[in-house]
N, C-alpha and C positions, 0 to 999 in steps of 0.2 A: 504494500500500500504506500502511495506517495504522499506523505503528510503535507508537503508544500503545496500540492495541487488542491487538496481539500481546504487548507487554510486560506490560500489566495482566493479561491472561489467564494469562501465564506466572507472574506473581507469585502469583495466586490458587491456581493448581494446585500450585505448589511449596510454598506454605504448608501446604496439605492433605497433600501427600506427606511433608513433613518431620515433621508432627505424628504421622501414622500410623506411619511407619517408625521414628521414635524410640521410640514406645510399644512397638511389637513388638520392637525391638532390646533394649529394657530387659527386656521380658517373657521373651524367648527366650534372650538372651545371644549371638545370632548376630552375628558380625563382618561378614558379608556384608550383612545388613540394616542394620547400623550404617553401613556404607559408603554405602548408599543414602540414609540419613538425612543424613549429612554432605554428600553431593552435593546433595541437595535444599536444604539450608541455604545452601550456597554459591551455588546457583542463585538463591535468594531474594535474597541480597546482590547478586549480579551483576545481576539484574533491576532492583533498586533503583538501582544505579549507571547502568544504561542509561537509566532513566527520568529521572534527574538530568541526564545528558548531553543528552537530548532537550530538557529544559526550558531549560538554559543556552544551548544552540545556537540557540535561537529569539530570543535577545536581539538587539535591533537593532544595526546597525553604529554605531560611534562613532569618535572621534579615535584612541583606542588600538587599536581593532580595525576598521579601515576596510573590510575585506571581510567583516565579520560574524564569528561565532564557530562556524561550521559544523564546524570541526575538533574542537570539543569532543566531538562524537559519536564520532569516531575514537579520541580519547584515552580516553574512558570505556568504550568498547567494548574497548579494549586492557586496561584495568584489570580490567574484568569477566571477560575471558578468563583473565587471570592468576589471579584469585581463584577463579573457577568451576572451572577445569580443573587448574591447577598446584597450588594450595593443597589443594583437595579430593583430588586424586590422591595427593599426598604423604602426607596424613593417612590416607587409605584404605590406602596401601602399608604405613605403619608399623603401623596397626591389624591388617592382615592378617598381617604377619610376626610380630607378637606372638602371635597365635593359632596360627600355624604352628609357632613354636618351642616354645611352652608351651600346648598345646591345653587349652581349658576346655570341659566338656560344655555342650551347648545343648539347650533344650527348646522345646516349643510349635512344632515344625517345621511343623505344618499351618497355624498362623497366619502363620508367616514366609513360607511358600509363597503364601498368599493375598494378603499385602500386596505381595509381589514381583510377582505377577500383576496386582494393581491398579495398580502403578507403570507397567507396560507399557501398560495401558489409558489411564491418565491422560496418558502421554507421547504416545500416538497421538492423543488428543483435542487436545493442544497442537499437534501437527503439522497436524491438520485445520484448526485456527484459522488457522495461517500459510498453508496452501494456499487457504483460503477468501478470505483477504485478497489473495493473488496473483491469484485468479480475478476478484475485484471490480475490481482495478486493471489487469486484462488484461495481466498479465505472466507470462511462462513461468517454469517452475522453473529451467531452465538459465540464463536471463537473470538471474534473481535470484541464483543461486549465483556468477555471474561479476561481479555488481555490487559497488558500494562499500558496500553495506548491512552493514557488519561486525557491528553489534550484533544485527540481526535474523538474520543468518546464524549468529551464535554461538548464538542461542536454538534455531535449527533443528538445528544440530549437537548441542547439548546434549540435545535430545529423542532424536536418533538414538543417541547414546552411552548415554543412560539406558536405552533399550530393549535395546541390546546388553549393557550391564552387568546389567540385570535378568534377561535370559536366562541369562547366565553364573551369576548368583546362584541362579536357579531350579534350574539343572542341579547346581550345587554342593550345594544343600540337599537335593535328591533323593538324591545320592550319600551325604551324611551320614546321611540317614534309612535308607538300605539297608545301609550298611557300619558306621555308628557311628564312623567315623574323623573326629574333630572337627577335625583338622588341615586337612581339605579345606575347611572353612569359612574358615579363614585364607587358604588359597591362592586361594579364590574372591575374597575381599576384596582381596587383593594384585593379582589380575588386573584387577579393576575399577579399582583405582588406576592400574595401568599404562595402561589404555585412556584414562583421563582425562588423564594426563600427556602421552601421545603426541598426543592430539587438541589439547591446549593448545599444544604446540610448533608444530604445523602452523598453527594460527590466529594465534598470536603472530607468526610469521614473515610471514604475509600482512598483518597489521595494520601492521607496520613500514613497508611501502611507502606506505601512506596517511598515516602520521604524518610521514614524510620529505617527501612532496609528489609523489604519483604523477600522471602526465599522463593525459589521456583515452586510451582504447583506440585503437590504430592504425586500426581500422575506422571508428570515430567521427571521428577526425581526417581520414581520407581523404574521408569523406562531407561533412564541413564544408568541406574544401578544394574539392570538386567544386561544392558549392552556391554558394560565393563566386565561383568562377571562371566560373560560368554567367552572371553579370551582365556585359552587353556593355561596361560602362565599366571593368571590371577587366581589365588586361592579364595580370597574374600575381601570385600570392601569393608574396612573397619569403621570408616566415618565418611559422611557426605554432607558438606555444607555449601550453601549457595546464597547469592544475594543478587537481586536485580539492580544493575547500575544505570539502567535506562530502559525505554520500551523495547529496544532491540539489542540489548547488551547485558550480559550476566557474568558473574564471577562464580566459578565452581572450584571447590577445594576437596580433594579426595585423599584419604589415607588408605593405602592398599597393601594387603598382605600377599606377597607373591609366593609362588611355589618354591619349596626348598631346592637347593642345588643350583640355582641360577647364578651366573657370574654377574659382576657389576655391569659389564658391557651388555649382557642379555637383559638385565633389568632396565637399563637406560633405553635400550631398543624397544622394550615392551611399553615403557612410559611414552615414548615418541609415537608408537603405533596406536596406543589407546587414545592419546590426545588427538591424533589425526582423525581417528574414527569418530570421536565425539564431535569434533568441529565439522566434519562432513555431514553427520546426521542432525546436529543441532547448531546451526549458524549463530544462534543467539549466544552461544558460549564463546565469548571472545577472550576470556581470561580463565585459563585452566591451570590449577596448581595440583600436582600429584606428589604425595609424600610416600615413599616406600617404607614398609614396616617389616621387620624381620620376624 
């Protein structure tokens, strides 16, 4: 999956959404549409942070960062989630409650409904870009959602929440049109804000695991263990430790008990061949440390 394609597409689409939603929000006075504009703006900022994280994560390893800077993507994905969901959600909640407590008449409801419908279509287009990239990389949606691609997953969830919020806004504006109860517009904006904050809490909690230093999934660890122990020179793997250093980068440390009678050269050869086999089967394992045990 090409993260830069997904991020750049998101930036372009959200720039268009922000401009249109802000214009209609100013024209109509609708807080529900304003909430959409705020969310599009924070999406734009979040996408920029993800793009920056992708750039700095590709810097080569050095003395200060011997395993590279892959975790930059986890950090900037975390910051992006906080900005996109939490900040936007709180602003939308405050904006909605303000309209709920002191309703202000809104106009141009037809234009507001049109822009909310356009928001749904643009978000669907963004989701299709992500699904196309998944198809090109031959990765299933379930595998993607359970992966460490926090930044790209946050974009995917952003689009889903945008669609849900737009549907809520559309329903709220229709009710305003039929009843002329302008407080409904505020309630709609507040509900959009609640959706954003709730999603932000879930994604932030998941991001914490990767920032702290999450290991490979148990299924992957068992498959790696089976691959190593298939080598006839390996008697037993005494310890297996791992840590994700980025969405596409992991550290693996093994302590292996080799068969008796092997010379030093034979053990070194076995370590080289086991390492090559692991890297061939699991490109994610960019850093492999094997300690022989007598």
